[in-house]
C-alpha positions, -999 to 999 in steps of 0.1 A, spaced: 274 8 76 294 38 65 283 72 52 247 75 39 244 77 2 232 108 -15 214 86 -40 178 79 -28 171 42 -25 137 27 -31 122 -7 -23 90 -16 -43 69 -43 -27 46 -53 -55 34 -88 -66 24 -76 -101 58 -81 -119 49 -59 -149 38 -29 -128 68 -33 -105 92 -34 -135 75 -3 -149 78 16 -116 114 4 -112 125 17 -146 107 50 -141 123 56 -107 157 45 -119 155 72 -147 148 97 -119 180 87 -101 168 62 -75 185 30 -67 156 5 -69 151 -30 -55 119 -50 -59 103 -75 -36 72 -95 -46 64 -108 -11 70 -101 26 97 -127 27 116 -111 -2 113 -77 16 129 -92 47 158 -105 26 163 -70 10 162 -53 44 190 -75 57 213 -59 31 201 -23 32 177 3 46 159 23 19 151 60 20 118 54 2 94 25 -2 62 18 -22 41 -11 -9 11 -26 -25 -17 -32 0 -26 -67 -14 3 -91 -22 -14 -122 -36 -33 -135 -6 -13 -115 19 -17 -80 32 10 -54 26 4 -38 60 30 -60 78 55 -48 52 47 -12 61 53 -21 98 85 -39 90 99 -10 69 89 15 96 105 -6 124 138 -8 103 139 30 100 111 54 110 126 79 86 118 58 55 91 74 34 65 48 27 37 51 2 10 25 2 -8 17 -32 -41 0 -34 -66 -9 -61 -95 2 -38 -99 30 -13 -109 20 22 -108 44 52 -99 15 75 -69 3 56 -57 39 50 -58 46 87 -40 14 95 -13 21 69 -7 56 83 -7 43 119 19 16 109 43 42 94 32 50 59 35 87 49 8 85 22 -19 62 7 -27 63 -30 -53 45 -51 -42 27 -83 -37 36 -110 -9 58 -97 22 67 -116 57 77 -107 47 114 -106 19 106 -81 42 85 -59 70 111 -59 45 138 -50 33 117 -22 68 113 -8 70 151 -8 38 154 11 51 133 40 49 161 67 12 166 59 -7 197 52 -28 213 80 -44 237 55 -62 210 35 -99 219 36 -123 197 54 -153 192 31 -185 173 39 -189 141 19 -223 125 13 -215 88 10 -238 65 -8 -250 32 6 -228 15 -20 -198 34 -7 -205 24 29 -210 -12 18 -177 -12 -1 -158 4 28 -173 -23 52 -163 -51 28 -128 -37 25 -124 -32 63 -135 -67 70 -113 -81 42 -83 -64 58 -93 -77 92 -95 -112 80 -62 -111 61 -81 -111 27 -98 -144 35 -130 -143 14 -148 -171 33 -142 -156 67 -151 -121 54 -184 -134 40 -192 -151 73 -185 -119 93 -206 -98 70 -235 -123 71 -235 -129 34 -231 -159 11 -195 -164 -1 -207 -163 -37 -225 -130 -32 -193 -115 -19 -172 -130 -47 -196 -114 -73 -193 -80 -56 -155 -84 -56 -155 -93 -93 -173 -60 -101 -147 -40 -82 -116 -62 -79 -93 -59 -49 -57 -55 -60 
């Protein structure tokens, strides 16, 4: 393909068009060449034309998971710095995102500064202190819901079945803390 460009290239995989446009403009002002994909299929089309140096992937793309996008980007080029964004924090999905090739995992709302800082933290920091965390029952419940949601491909009915709760009960819990 020729010489690598000195201009960093970024692919944003985000189904929220307004948020994607805001990120795109902000990164372009910082000197990035930016492309936006709203779905895994759009990402595949972009990757046929170029390999980005950086990527931002939303964990939830409509009814689809963004994790296959992380795997696809990493398979294309393991050197691509990938940051996963999510509207909720789940240990299970964070671990999966990192295992699939993401360099960092951020909870929304995150801005360009947060994302760019995450790109810079790709190697990791062995000096980060390990602190005990007392998790509440609600936190454990929320993590279990999110882990099961991810495992079912964000299928609400199947998640409710696996958790042994009524679908409407799960829907009410998700309305209180929306998954985005």
